[in-house]
N, C-alpha and C positions, 0 to 999 in steps of 0.2 A: 837718830843718825841722819846726817845730811845726804845730799844727792850722791848718786853713783858717779864717781869721777872718771870711770872708764868710758863713759859715753861722751864722744866729742862731736858726733855728726848724726843727725836723725833724718830719716825719710818719712814725710807725712803723705798719706794717700788721700786725695780728695774724692768727691762723690760724683764728678762728671756733670753732664747737663741736667737741668731741672726737669723732673718728671713728676706726675701726680704721685704722692707718697714719699718723695724725696726732694725737698725744696731747699730754700736758701738757709734753713737752720744749720746745714752742714757747712755752708760758707762761713757762717758766724762762728761755728765751733772751730773750724780749721784755721780761720784768721786769728782767733783768740789763742789757740794752741801754738801757732807759729810764733806769735809775739811772746808768749809765756816761755817757750823753750829758748828763744834767742836772748831773752833777759838773762839767762844763765850762762851766756857766753858760748852756747853750743850752736854749731852750724845747722841750718835747716835747709833741706832739699825737698822740693814739693812737686808732686805730679797731680795734674787735674786738667781735664780737657775743656773746661768751661771758661770761655773768654769774658763772660759778663760779670764775674765775681771780683770782690775785693781780694779774696784769697789768692788769686793768681796775679795780683799786682806785684810789680818788681820790688816794691818796698817791703813786701811781706816776708820774703825768704832770701836766703843767699843765692839759691839757684832755683829757677822755676821752669818746669817742663810742661808745656801745653801739648801733651801727647795723649793718644787714646789710652784708656785704662785697660791695658793688656799685659800679660806676663812678658811679651816681647819688649814693650816699653820699659818694664821694670829692669830687665836684663841690660838693656842699653844704658840706663841710668847708673846701674851698679858697676858696669864696666868703666863708665866715664868718671865715677866717683868711688874708687875703691876704699876711701876713708869712711864710708857710711858704716856705723856700728849697729844702729837699731832702726826698726821700722815701727811707726805708730799708726795702726789702721783704724782706730776707734773713732776718728773724727770725720770719716767719710761715709757714714751710713752703711747700708747693706752692700753697696757696690764695693766699698773698700774692704769690708770683711771678706766678701766672696773672692775678691782678687788676691787677698792675703792668703786665704786657704789654698787657692789654686797654686800660688807660688810655693807654698809649703809642700803641697803634694808633689810638685815637680822637683822639689829639693833645691829650689833657687836660693832661699835664705841660707841654707846650710852651705851651698857651694861658695857663697860670697862672705860667709862668716857674719851674717847679720842676725841679730836676735830681735824677737818680738817684745815690745813693751806696751803696757796699758791693758793687756788682755793676754790670755794664752790660748793656744789652738784648741786644747781640750774644751775650754769654756765656750768657744764659738761652736764647736761640734755638738756639745751637749745641749746648748740652748737652741740651736737651729734644727737639730734632728729631733723631731717631735717624739719619737719612740724612746730615744735615750733620755730625753728630758723627763718624760713620764715615769720611767723606771727610777731615775734619780729622786724625784719627789716622793715616790713610794718608799724608797730607802730611808729618807730623812723625815718621814712621817708628816709631810705637808700635803693636805687634802687636794685632790684633783677631781675633775669631772670624769665619769666613766668614759673611756676612750680606747680606741685600737688603731693601729697603723695598717695602712694598705699600700702595697707597692704594685698592685695590679687591679684591673677592673673587676675580676672575679672575687678577689679578697674583699674589695669594697662592698660588693653586693651582699656577701655573707654577713659582714658587720652590720649593714643596714637592717638586714632581716632580724638580727639578734637584738639591736637597740630599739627599733621602731622610730617613727618621726615625731617631732622635728629633730633634725640632725645638723651638725656643723661640719663642713669639710674645710680643713686648713692645710695647704701645701707646705712642705718643708723648704727652708732656704729662700723665702721670698720676702719682699718688703711692701708695706702699705696694703697688706691684706690681698695681694695679687692672687687671683684664682680662688679666694675663699668665698664660701657661700653658706647660707642657711637653707636647708631643704625642708620645706613644709610638707610636700606631697610626693608620693612615690613616683608619679609621672615625670617629675623634674630631675630625679636622682641621677639617671644615666648620663644626661648631658653635663650636669654640674660636676659629677665625679670625673668624667673624661677631661673637662676643662681644668680641674684641680691637678690631676696627674700630669697634664701637659705643662702647667705653669711651674711646677717644681723642677729645678734643674736635676734632682736625683729621682724624679718621678715617684715621689712618696707623699701620701697625704695622711693626716690624722683625722679620724672620724670620731667626733665626740657628741655626747648627749647635749642638746642645746639648753643652755641656762637662760632662756629668753626671759626678760623681765627682771633678772637679778641686777643688783647695783654694781657699778664698776668703779674701781679705785686704782690709782697708780702711786707708787712711791719712787722718788729719785734718791739714789744712794751714792756715797763716795766712800772708798776704803783705801787705807794706806798699807804698806807692806808689814806694819806691826799689827795689822788686823783691827785698827781703830776704824769704826764705821760711823758716819754721820748720815742722818736722813734729812735731806735739804728741804723737801717739800712733799706734802700729801696733796693729791689732786683727785677731785671727785667728778665723775662724768654725770652731768644732769640727765643725759640720755642713758637708758638702761643697756644691759648686754644685748648684743644683736646689731649694734651700730659701731663701726670701727672708731677707735678712740680719736683718730684724726678727723673724723666727720662729726664727732660729738661736741656738744657745748660742755666745756669743762670749767670747774670752779676750784680755786685754791684759797685758803686751805679747805680740806674736806668739811662739809657743812652738816651732814646728817648721820655721822658715824659716832657710835657711843665710844667712850674713852677705853673701855675694856677691849672692844673689838679693834680699835686703833692700835693698842699695845700689842695685840695678837698679830696684826698685820706687820707691825715693825719687827717682831721677833721672827716671823716666818721669812720676811724679806732679807733680814740679816743672815739667817740660817741658809737661805738659798744662795745668797751671794758668796758666802764662805765655802759652800759645798761645790760650786761649779769650777773652782780653780783657785790657785794661790797667786793672784795678780793685784796690782794696785791700780785703781781707776774708777770709772763710773759705771752705774747700772741703773736700768729702769725696770721696775717689777710691776706687773699688773695682776689684780685680784678681782674675783667676783664675790659679792656678799649677798646672801639671801635677803629678800625684802621683808622678812618677818621679825618677830622678837628674838628668834634664835640666833639671827645673824651668822649663819653658817658661812664658812670661808672656803673658797676654792682658788688655788693659784692658776693663773692662765698662762703667763709667760714671763721670761726675764731676758732683757737685751743687754749684753755686756759691752755697751758702747754708748756714746751720747746719742740722743734721739731728738725727734721733734719736741717731745715732752720736756727734755732737759733744757732746750732753748727756752721754752715757756717757763720752766721752773727757775731758770737763771734770771729771766726778766721779772718774774713774779716776786722773787726774793731779793734780787740784787746780788746774789751769791754766784760768782762766775764759774759755773761748773766745769766748762771745758778748760779754762785757765788753770784751775786747781788740779783737775784730773791729769793734765799734762805734767804738772810739777810732781804729782804723786808717782806718775809713770817713770820719772827720772830718779825716783828713790827717796824723795822727801817724805817726812811724816806730817800729818795734819797739824800737829801742835807746833811745828817749826815754821809754818806758813802764816802770813799775816791775813787777818780778816780784811777784805778789800773795802768794807763799808766803814769800819771804825778806824782802821789803820793803827789800832792800839791793842786789839785783842787777837787771839789766834784763830786759824781757820777751823779749829776743832770745836765748832759750835753749831747748833741747829737753829736756823732762823725762826723767829717768832713774828708773825704778821699781825699788825693792828689795822689791816685794811683787807679788802676782798678783791680777788682777781676773777674776771670772767673772760674765757676765750670762746670766740665763735668762729667757725670755719667760713670760708668764702668759696662759693662754687661758680662754675662758668657753664652751666648746662645749655645756655642759649647758643654756645659755640658748637654743640654736638646735637644737631637736629635728630630727633628719633631716639635719643638716649633714654635709658631707664633712669628716671630722676629720683627713685626711692633710695633711701640710704640703707646700707647693710654692712656686711663684714668687709667689703672691698672699698677702700678709700677712694673718694671721688673729688674731694675739695682741692683747690689749687693754691689756697693761701689761708691766712687767718688773721684775726684782729684780737686785741686784748684790751679790756677796760679795767681801770683801777678805781675803786671807790671805797668810801667808808662803810658801805653796806652792800649786800648782794644786789639790791634793787638799783643802786646808783651805778655799780660796775656793769650790770646787765644793760642798762640804758646806754652807757658810754660805749659799750661794745657794739650795740645795734646801730648807734650813730656813726661808728667808724667803718661800717661795711661798704659804704658808697653804693647803695642800691636804691637811692632815691627814697629812703625812709628816714624819718626824723627821730626814730626811737620806737618804743612799743605803743601802738595805738595812737589816738589823737592826731592822725594826719590824713584821715579820710580815705586811706588806702587798704583798710582791712577787708577781709572776706565777710560777706553777709549771707551766703548760701549755706544752709544747714548741712546738706548732703556733702558739699565740697569740703566743709570744715571737718566733718567726721572722717571723710576719706583721707585728708591730709594728716589727721592725727593718727589714723590707723596704719597707713603706710608712710612711715617717717619721711616727711618731705623736707627739702632744703630750707623752707621758710616756716618750719613748725614752731620756731621760737616766737614768731609773730602770731601764728594761728592759735596758739594756746590763749593768747590775750583775746583774740576775736571770739573764741569759744566761750570765754567767761562773759564777754560783753553780750553775747547772744543769750546768756542765761543757762548754758549747759552746766549742770552741777559738777563741782570739783571731783566728786566721787566717780562720776562717769568719765571725766578726762583722765583720771588716775587709772581707771580700769582699762582704758584703751591704750594709753601711752606707757604705763608703769613708771611714770616720772614720780619721784617721791612727793608726798603731800606737802612737805615743807616748802618746796619750790613753788608748787601751785598756789599755796596760800600767799606767798610773796607776790605773785602775779595778781591775785585777787585784791590785795591791799592797794596795788597801783590803780586798778580799775575803779575801786571805791573812791579813791582820791580824785581821779579824773571826773567821775560823776559829780562829786561835791563841787569841784572848781567850776564845772560847766554851769552851775546855778548863778555864778557871779559875772559881773562885767569888770573890765580892767579898772574902772573908776572906784569900785567898792570891794575889791578882793582884799581880805584881811592879810596882814603881814605874816602871821603864823602859817597860814595855808600856803602862801607863796614860798616861804622858806622851806616848808615841808616838801613841797613839790620839787624844789631845786635840790634838796638833800636826797630825794629819791631818784634824781637823775633826769627828770623831765626837762626837755629843751625849751627855750623861750618860744620857738616855733610851735611846739606842741601846745604850750599854754595859750598862745595866740589863737590856735585852732579851737581850743576849748571855749575861749571867751569871745570868739569871733572878732578879733581885732588884729592889728599888725604886730609882727615880731618886734619892731622897733619900739612900739608902745610898751610891750612887756619889759624890754630892756630898760626903758626910761623909768618904769615903775620900780624895777630892781634898784636902780641907782638912787632913786628918791627915797626908798625905804632902807637903803644901805645894806642890801643883800648882795654882797660881792663874792666872787669866786676867791677862795684862798688856796694857796699851794702848800702841799705837804711833802716832806722828804720821803722817798721810799726807804724806810729805815727797818732793816730786818732784825734789829735787836729790840724792836718795840720800845725804843727810847731808853732802854736800860743803860746803853752806852751812847756816847755822842757819835752820830753818823757824820761822815765827811764827804759822802758822794753827792754830787750836784744832779740828783735824779728825782724829778717831781711829778706829782699828780694833783689834780684839782678837786676840791670839794667845797661844801658850804657849811658854815658853822653859825650857831646862834651867838650873839654878842655876849661877852663876859663883862660884868661890871666890877671895877676895882673899888677898893674902900673909899677912894677919893671921888667916886662918882664917874670916873672916866670909863667909857665903854670901848671895847676893842675885840677884834678877832685875831687869832694867832696865824700869821702868814710866815711860813718858814723859808720862802724864796726871797733872799735878800738881793735887792737890785744894786748893782755896782754903778760907778760913774764912768765906766769905760765905754768906748763906742762899740755898739753891738750890731750884729746882723742875725736875722732869723732865716733858717733854711727850712722850707716846708718839705716834709717827707712824702713818699709816694703811697702810703697806706697799704692795704692788703695786696699781696701778689695776686695777679689774675692774668689770663691770657691777653697779651697785648701790652701789659705793663708789669714787667717782672723785676728781677734782681738787678738788671742793668741800670735802673733809675736809683736804686739804693747805692750802687757803685758811684754814680754821679753825685748823689747827695753827700756821701762820705768824703769824696775828693773835694767837693765844694767847701765843706766844713774845714778840712785841713788847709786848703788854700786861703780861706778867710782868716784863719789863725795866723798863717804866715804873714798876712798883711796887717797884723796887729789888732784885729777885731776880736771881741768876745763873741764866741759862736753859740747860737741857741738852736737846738734841733726840736722840731715838733713832729712826732710820728706815733703810730699805734700798732705797728707790725712787730710782734715779738720775735720773729725769726731772724731779724736783720742786724747787720753791723752798725747801721745808723742809730739803732736804739740801744747800743752798748753804752754803759754808763760813763765810759771814759773816751768816747769818740768826740763829742762836742764839749764845750766848757759847761754847758747846761743842757740837760735833756728834759723836755716836758713830754711824758708818755700820755698823750692825749689824742682824742679823735682829730683827724685833719678835717674839721667841721667848723663852719664859720664862727659860731658863737664862742667856741673854745679858743680859737686862734685870736679872735678880736680881743678877748679878755687878757690873753697873754701879752699881746702887743701893747695894750693899755698899761699893763703892769710893768713891762720891760722897757718900753719906749725905744725901740731899735732905730738905727739909721734907715733901715729898710728891710724888705723881705725878698729872698731869692725864690722865685717860683719856677724858673725854667729847668731845674734839675730833677724835679719830682714828678715828671710825666704829666698826664692829663689831670690827675688828682689835684696837684698844686696849681696848674694852669687855670682850672675851672674857677679858682678863687680870685684870680687876677682882677676880674671885673669889679667884684665887691671891694677888694682892697683899694682899687683905684678910686671908686666912688667915695670911700671913707677917708680919702686923703692919705693913705699909707703909701710910702714910696716903694715902687717895684724896682728892684736892683737889676740892671741889665736892660734888655729890650722892653719898651713901654707897653702898657696894656693896649694902646691903640694899634701898635704894630702887630701884636699877637692876634688881635681881633681882625685886623685887615687880612692876615694870612688865612684865618678861618672863614671869613665871610667871602664866599665864592664870587659874589657879584663885584665887590670892591677889588678883590684880588685880580679878577679877569680884566677889569678896567686898567689896573696898574700894568698888567702884562701887555695889554694893547698899546698903552703909552710907551712901553719899553721896546715895542716891536719884537716881543718874544712869543712864539707860537704856542697854542694850547688846544686840546681837543675841543670841538664845538660842544657847547653845553647850554642847559637852561635850568631854571629853578621852578619847582612846582610845590604847591601846598595842598593840592587835592588830586584825586585819581583822574578827574576830568582834565585838569591843566596838564597833567603828565601825558595823557593820551594825545592832546593837541600838539604838545612839544615833540612827541615821537615822530609826527609827520614831517617836521622840518629837520630833525637830527639824524634820522636813519638808524635802523637797527644794525648790529647789536648795540645795546645801550648799557652803560654801567650806572646803577642807581645807588646813591648813598645818602644817609642823613648827615647833617652838619654837626660839628662839635662832638665827634666820637673818636675813640682810640681803638686800634687793633682791627680796623675795618668792620666794626660792628654794624650789622644790617646791610652790608654791601652785597650786591648781586649783579650778575650780567644777565640781561633778558634778551630774548631774540624775537619776540612777537608781542602783540597788544594784550593777549590773554595773560601771558606771564607778567607783563608790566603791571596790569591792573591788580592782579593777585598780590604781587609783592608790595605795591604802593599801599594798598588797603591794609595789609598786614603791618607794614612799618608805621603807618599813622596810628594804628591801634596801640602798638607797643611804645611809640615815642610821640604822644600827641603834641600837636602844635609845632612840630619840627619842619624846617625847610628841607625839601629833598632836592638833591642835585642830580641831574641827568646828563651824563657825558656820552658823546659818541665814542664807543669803545674801539680802540685802534687794534684790530685783530692782527695777531702775528707780529706785533711790535716787540722790540727788545726793551727790557726795563733796566734802568741804571739809577744810582743815587749818589749824591755827594754830601759830605759833611764839611762845614767850614766854621772858622772863628772870624768874627768881624768886630772892630772896635768903633768907638764913637766918632773917630775921624774918617771912617770909611775904609780903613785898611782891611783887606780880606786875605785870609790864608786858608786854602782848601786842604783839610787834613787827610782826606781820602776820597777816591771815586771808586765805586763798586759796581760791577756788572752782574745782573742776576742770570743764573743759568736757565731758570724757567722763563717762559715768555710772559709778557705783560698780561695781567689778569690774575696772577697768583699773588696774594698779599706779600709785601716785601719781608714780613716777619716769617713767612713760610717758605721763602725762596732760598735755594743755595746761592750764595753770592761770592764772587771772587774779587780779591783786592790784590793788585790793581786789575782793571778790566782786561779781558783776554782777546776780544776781537773787535774793538771799536777803533775805527780809523782815526787818523790825525785830525781830519775835518770835523768829525763828530766830537772828538775829545775837546777841540777848541771851542765848539758851541757850548758844551757842558760847562767849561770853565767860564766863558763869557757870561752865560746866563746866571751862573752862581754868583759871580761878582756883582752883576747888575741888580739881582733880586735882593741879595744881602744888604746892599747899600740902600736900595729903594725902600726896604722895610725898616731902615734905620736900626738894623740888628746890632745889639751890643751883647756879645757872647756867642752861643752856638746856634747854628741853623742847619737843618737837614732838608735837602730838595730832591724830589723824585722825578725822573724823566722817562718818557717813552720815546723810542727811536724807531722811525719808520721812513724808508726811502731816504736815508741820510739826513732827515730833518729831526731835530731834537725838540720834542714837545714837553711842556711842563705838566706834570700830573698834580703835584701839590708842593707847598713849602711849609715847613714847621720851624719857627724860630725858637727852638728849645733843644735840650739834650735828646738824642734819639737812641734807639736800642743798638745802633751800630757804632756809637762813639767808643764804648769800652772795647769792642772788637778791634776797631782801627788802632786804638791806643796800645792794645796788646800786640797786634801784628807788627806795628812799627816801633814799639818800645818807647813811646813818648807820652808824657802825662798831660794829654790834651784838656781834660776837665780842669786840672789845676790852672793851666794857662787861661782857659776861658773864664774861670771864676775871677781871676786877677783882672781880666779885661772888664768884666761886668762891674767890678767894684771901682773901676777907674784907676786902679793901682798901676796897671801896665797897659802898654799899647801892643798891638799884634807885632809891630816891628821890633819890640824889645827882646823877642825870644829867638834863640838859635835853633831853628827847626832842623832836625837831622834824622829823618826816618830811616830805619834799618830793616830791610826785608829782602831775603834772598828767595827768588821764586815767587810763589803765590800763597796767599792765605785764603781758605774757603770757610765761610760761615755756613754750618750745616744745622738746619732746624731739627728738633727732636719732638716727636709726638707721643701722646699718652693714649692712643686709641685703644690699647689693650684693656683699659678700664671700661670701655663702652663698646662691647662686642658687636652691637647691631647698628652702629653708626656708619653713615656714608663717609668714606675716607677721602673722597675727592677734594682737591684743593681749589680754592677760588679767591675772590677778593676779601673774604672774611677770614681773619687769622685764626689758626687752630693749634699752632705749636706751643708747647709749654716751656721750651728752653732751647739751647743751642750748644754746639761744640765747635771747636776750631780745628781745622786740618791744614797743615803746611805741606805743600808739594814743591818740588824743585822746578818742574816744567809741566807743560800741558800733555806730555806723553804719559803721564802718570795714570795707572789703571783706574784709580778711584775717580779721577776727574773724568776719564773717558766714560765710565759707567754712569755717573751723574748726568753727563751731557746727553747720553743716548736715551735716558729715561725722562728727559725734561718736560715733554708734553703729555706724558701719560696721565697725569692726575688732574689736568685742567678741567674745572667744572664750571657750570653756569652759576 
């Protein structure tokens, strides 16, 4: 039976600002869902308060409301649009589900005649309420861990007495493991129980017997209203139970599961999904399996919505879960929908993978001084990367190369740990870099049995690691001049980078690359084909690998490359890699718009990125997607294969910009602003000379490379001083110091973490107002300022952590004119082609320049949403030389003011100093529209503006 024809208009609820535990996977799901529903000729109305996402782009829905996610906003929208028939809350994570429940309890859906699709209220209640869920599993005979619910402190104490330790505390109705904890010792129980009860909106926790060391698995399911169920993907956590799945290294398909146990997991998962309610949509089910031959199974939880894992499963299989789940919610059956990969078979199929996926989380502990860095039940990662390979080893290496933490893969880069005690401690208390430490432990000679005993990681994974180390040892006996071809091919098939091989043989990376070319060991590209080649795949979605040559009967030797190069003119857009603080979803927004604009200019668009949560890595965003690390070797091989007109680097944040130098050295054209101009803006010395020439004021500064030099400089610059390393994003390592002792401590600390870096010391303009401008500039020097924003907090709080207003609220005409003049002069002097962001400090009516970045910035999507103008589209057309700034009809529309409000995830790090300073700490942002400055919310922000300023 086809879709439900009574549905003409659907409200989609988004997930709000990015926080740890709820990131851009919901932007991806919401965007895909909106497109999927509109394809059916159904109106889409969307609410989300996050300005940095593609989801809130005007092109995504018929009506978009950038409003706070509250029932008050829902009522306003339903009054404005009485035609809304249905609400889909499963695309916006826990935030959307909780809001949907609140609206149901208040009778809002009933009052406006709106029905729920994609899930039912019972399903949300049963799965979120730990006690109800446990009772349901007992009724349907699905095994669970011994557990009891507590709604008070006293009840909790009684349960602990009955079960003994270790215990797990899990609050009801929370996301990302908020408030969850493992309690090993009686002394810690009181504090952790109180924290759990406070974290739950209904003050309820489930206390269960800890299944520490058991293996953890997830299944992604889809069901239609005829009760057809497909299992899209099985995911195995390499880390055992006790570490939140969002902080675990995960592998798809499951590697160490026997077939009989897998069949049992399938049966249980389908039974659970069918028993929680009669709805059509997606579900994520998590299980624990005992690590012995019995393989006992325990169900942990089921989420009746798309999740972080379903974004991963979609990218791992190429099966667009959110898109299909939305169609099922409209009433379609799976067998009526088209398989998006083959375009010739139905969606009622279960993907089969002939490759391996490894996901590794990305953390930002350096932003949270004093935070507890051990991993546990409460998620702490801010993003993730995914590697695709023909083997687990290749996928693991590609994922580690994607992390952008200055590692070239596992081992063979001279950065491993050598201290026995430190290695044992990092293995015992799961650390963020344990994926590397396992390799170091093997290199030190610690037996696999001991590593297994400490970490409870399955022996199969540890043996895979051991094979890599054995190969590294063998290659280290050779020089680049006598390395046998078979060994080189084996190393490349196992994912070792040219840089790692160069380290092993003590030669240059370029020598290894030349050797590969000489021996004809080239990267080949394979389609992500979820039918394991049983049917012909039609999606242009590729990963790279290495193959041994095949010899035909006629003696011709070849390797099978599935990426066919067309003769169209092409452009490559470099993505922004994993989300982290300082580089988030706003750069993905820019990359997607860049791709769409380049398509409009007649280019074939090629996207390179490794972040599984984003819209840029959706298989139908660019004409071709290479799901590969944004890592020099991979990019260069793709460029040599595709031969594009050039590469766009200014949309992918610091990730892409860092590669500009190398691209330029290798003669690859950088589209838009040249590498020299990008470098000039980063090199403080050259940039200050330019400002002096232009008669533009800037704070007095100096450059130091040692603590001694810094101390001498301080005498001439006067305290307070702002210290910062060069070439960093998100204010990493920046600090304000007020005396020589603080200066010396911070300089020594910085040079230890970033050796060889030049440190910039600026005289800090205490009490100054901070403002910033974004502009588009073309090759002829035409400049258009898209927006000027004034920060509510004083100068010294990182711009990403400041509340900022558009337009400014108290800068006089004289100051505004200086900002405009400086922006025009700097954009032209840097020969900017495309976007530029300039930051200013204003003191005594003089406008000083803090810095200029000739690239997309985090404020561009915000300004585009506030004014309703597609600025990234315009900027990309300017970069490509397709248009001039003067070709566009700029017509910004904004009544009153828009305020960018940062959002922090401090709740994940209870003991951290929450003071704000020059180093960025926010994980996301929301947008607030006010009519005038008398608004209470503005008044409150302004009155608190200096409270958090820290050194």
